[in-house]
C-alpha positions in Angstrom: 0.0 0.0 0.0 1.3 3.4 -0.9 1.3 5.9 1.9 0.1 9.4 1.2 2.7 11.8 2.6 0.1 14.3 3.7 -1.7 11.6 5.7 1.6 10.3 7.2 2.4 13.8 8.5 -1.0 14.2 10.1 -0.8 10.7 11.8 2.7 11.5 13.2 1.6 14.9 14.5 -1.5 13.4 16.2 0.6 10.8 17.8 3.0 13.4 19.2 0.2 15.4 20.7 -1.0 12.4 22.7 2.0 10.2 23.1 5.4 11.9 22.7 7.5 13.0 25.6 10.5 15.3 25.7 13.6 13.2 25.2 16.0 16.1 25.8 18.7 16.0 28.3 17.1 15.7 31.7 13.7 15.9 30.1 12.2 12.5 30.9 12.2 8.9 29.9 13.6 7.9 26.6 11.5 6.1 24.0 13.2 3.7 21.6 11.9 3.4 18.1 12.6 0.0 16.7 11.0 0.5 13.2 10.3 3.6 11.3 8.8 3.5 7.8 8.8 6.6 5.7 8.1 7.1 2.0 11.1 8.3 -0.1 9.8 11.8 -0.2 9.5 12.0 3.6 13.1 11.2 4.3 14.8 13.2 7.0 17.8 15.3 6.2 20.0 17.3 8.6 22.3 20.2 8.4 25.5 19.4 10.3 26.0 23.1 11.1 22.5 23.6 12.6 21.0 22.4 15.8 19.2 19.1 15.1 17.9 19.0 18.7 19.5 15.6 19.2 22.9 14.2 20.2 23.9 13.7 16.6 22.8 12.9 13.0 22.1 9.2 13.7 20.4 7.0 11.2 17.3 5.5 12.9 18.0 2.0 11.7 21.4 2.1 13.3 19.8 3.1 16.6 17.8 -0.1 16.5 21.0 -2.2 16.4 23.5 -1.1 18.9 25.0 -4.6 19.3 28.3 -3.5 17.8 29.0 0.0 18.9 32.1 2.0 18.4 34.4 4.3 20.5 35.7 7.8 20.3 39.2 8.6 21.7 41.9 11.2 21.3 43.6 14.2 22.9 42.8 17.9 23.3 46.0 19.7 22.4 46.8 23.4 22.8 48.3 24.8 19.6 50.7 27.6 20.1 52.9 28.6 23.0 51.1 27.7 26.3 51.0 30.6 28.7 52.1 30.1 32.3 49.6 31.0 34.9 50.7 32.5 38.2 49.5 30.6 41.3 46.4 31.9 43.0 48.6 32.5 46.0 52.0 31.3 47.2 52.9 29.3 50.2 52.7 31.4 53.4 50.6 34.1 51.8 48.5 36.3 54.0 45.0 34.9 53.2 42.0 33.8 55.3 42.7 30.7 57.3 46.4 30.8 56.2 47.3 27.9 58.4 45.6 25.6 55.9 44.8 27.8 52.9 48.4 28.8 52.2 50.2 25.8 53.7 51.1 25.1 50.1 51.3 27.1 46.9 47.8 27.1 45.4 48.0 26.5 41.6 45.6 28.1 39.1 43.8 25.2 37.6 42.0 27.2 35.0 44.5 26.0 32.5 46.5 22.8 33.2 48.9 21.8 30.4 50.5 18.3 30.3 52.8 16.3 28.0 53.0 17.6 24.4 50.6 20.5 25.2 47.8 18.2 26.2 45.0 20.1 28.1 43.6 18.6 31.3 40.0 19.1 32.5 38.3 19.4 29.2 34.7 18.1 29.1 33.6 16.2 25.9 30.0 15.1 25.7 26.8 14.8 23.8 24.2 17.4 24.6 21.6 14.7 24.1 22.0 11.0 23.6 20.5 9.2 20.6 16.9 8.2 21.1 16.7 4.9 22.8 19.9 5.3 24.9 19.4 3.6 28.2 20.0 5.6 31.4 23.4 4.6 32.9 23.3 2.5 36.1 24.1 4.5 39.2 26.8 3.0 41.4 26.2 2.5 45.2 29.7 3.9 45.7 29.7 7.7 46.2 31.8 10.0 44.1 34.2 11.9 46.4 34.7 15.6 46.1 37.4 16.7 48.6 38.8 19.9 50.0 42.6 20.1 50.7 44.5 23.2 51.5 41.4 25.2 50.5 41.3 23.6 47.1 38.6 21.4 45.5 40.0 17.9 44.6 39.3 17.0 41.9 38.9 20.3 40.1 36.4 18.8 37.6 33.9 15.9 37.7 31.5 14.1 35.4 28.6 13.0 37.6 25.7 10.7 36.5 22.3 12.0 37.5 21.3 10.3 40.7 24.8 9.4 41.7 25.6 10.4 45.3 28.4 13.0 45.7 30.2 12.8 49.0 31.8 16.0 50.3 35.0 15.5 52.3 37.4 17.9 53.9 41.0 17.4 54.9 41.3 20.9 56.4 40.9 21.8 60.0 38.6 24.7 59.2 35.0 25.1 58.1 34.1 25.2 54.4 30.9 25.2 52.5 30.0 23.6 49.2 27.7 25.8 47.0 26.6 24.4 43.6 25.0 26.5 40.8 22.9 24.2 38.6 20.6 25.8 36.0 18.1 22.9 36.0 18.3 21.4 39.4 18.2 22.6 43.0 21.3 24.3 44.5 23.3 22.7 47.3 24.7 25.3 49.8 25.7 23.7 53.0 28.6 23.9 55.5 31.3 21.3 55.8 32.8 20.6 59.2 36.6 20.7 59.8 38.3 17.4 59.1 35.2 15.6 57.9 36.5 12.4 56.4 33.1 10.6 56.6 31.3 12.9 54.2 28.3 14.1 56.3 27.2 16.3 53.4 26.0 14.2 50.5 23.7 15.1 47.6 22.8 13.9 44.1 22.0 15.9 40.9 18.4 15.3 39.8 18.7 16.8 36.4 21.2 16.8 33.6 22.8 20.1 32.6 23.7 21.4 29.1 27.1 22.5 30.3 29.3 22.1 33.4 28.1 24.0 36.5 30.4 25.9 38.9 30.9 24.8 42.5 32.2 27.3 45.0 33.1 27.8 48.6 31.6 31.0 49.8 34.0 31.2 52.8 37.1 31.0 50.6 36.2 32.8 47.4 39.1 31.5 45.2 37.9 27.9 45.6 36.2 26.8 42.3 35.4 23.5 40.8 33.2 22.2 37.9 30.6 19.4 37.8 28.8 18.1 34.7 25.7 16.1 35.6 24.7 13.7 32.7 21.9 11.2 32.2 23.7 9.2 29.5 27.1 7.5 29.2 28.6 9.6 26.4 30.7 12.0 28.3 34.4 12.2 29.3 36.9 14.4 31.0 40.5 14.7 29.7 43.3 13.5 31.9 46.5 15.4 32.8 47.9 14.9 29.3 44.6 15.7 27.5 43.6 12.1 26.7 40.0 11.0 26.6 37.9 8.0 25.6 34.1 7.6 25.2 32.9 4.0 24.6 29.8 2.3 23.3 28.6 4.9 20.8 26.1 3.8 18.1 27.6 4.1 14.6 26.8 7.2 12.7 27.5 10.9 13.0 27.5 12.5 16.5 27.8 16.2 17.5 30.0 16.7 20.6 30.4 19.7 22.8 34.0 20.4 23.8 33.9 22.6 26.9 36.8 24.2 28.9 36.6 26.9 31.5 39.5 28.9 29.9 38.0 29.0 26.4 36.2 32.0 25.0 32.6 31.4 25.7 33.9 28.3 27.5 33.4 26.2 24.4 36.3 24.9 22.2 33.7 23.4 19.9 29.9 23.8 20.3 29.2 21.1 17.8 32.1 18.8 16.8 31.0 16.3 14.2 32.5 12.8 14.7 31.7 9.8 12.6 31.6 6.5 14.6 32.0 3.2 12.8 30.6 0.0 14.2 33.1 -2.1 16.1 35.9 0.5 15.6 37.6 3.3 17.6 37.6 6.7 15.9 40.7 8.6 17.1 41.0 12.3 16.7 43.2 15.0 18.2 41.1 18.1 19.0 43.1 21.3 18.4 42.7 24.1 21.0 44.3 27.3 19.5 45.9 29.6 22.0 44.0 32.5 20.4 40.8 30.9 21.8 41.9 31.3 25.4 40.2 33.8 27.6 42.5 34.0 30.7 
């Protein structure tokens, strides 16, 4: 039977009024579509430079068969002469709670350069996963976010939605942890001196489009970044700029490459990467010095 395109459009629109839900990041449950039949003149095309509203330009048939996914790995590399950032303050500096806060030199972690100009703490992630992507399992083991010498450790974290974050402190002074999500509820609570049990614990309840800042209001130089995600397609570069994202469906994906020192905080808003089933796509991501905003 030949399907009339006009009728097909009406049927689809009626279904969406009554049955479709928002599958955006943090927008609700995902609905997998196993079979989609469209006449030739109703094919979907996408502009790789525009916002498709999804994690990537993925062929629907590929989504139905994710038994042989691929991987994406590489390095983020600063091109040009890397600047040297002065420390936030030196050892013994006259700062608040100096006994702990200036017991050691406090480095500026806004830009951390490793071997061969690799850039640490760069977030690489899909804004939205392909439709049908299962939510990642949440571990019973908390993710630790520590405070040592008035510094957040680690500086950056990728955190699954629903995962418990345990706040620790190695300092003999009070801190507080203040998160600034755009979609979820803020956490703003004190942390007792030398709390190694992690009395303060919380979980992000909604995914974010970009990393959110975490601060200590008692020591204003203390800054960290968290990226809550509700899918497995996110990574953070290591000290030498390396990253790997596994289990991606084959096809074209659009990744956000985010770094706190970049102009607008994005090295790439939409980096197109083609994933081949059963293979690892390797790509070095260039980060020009001219794009730094220090």
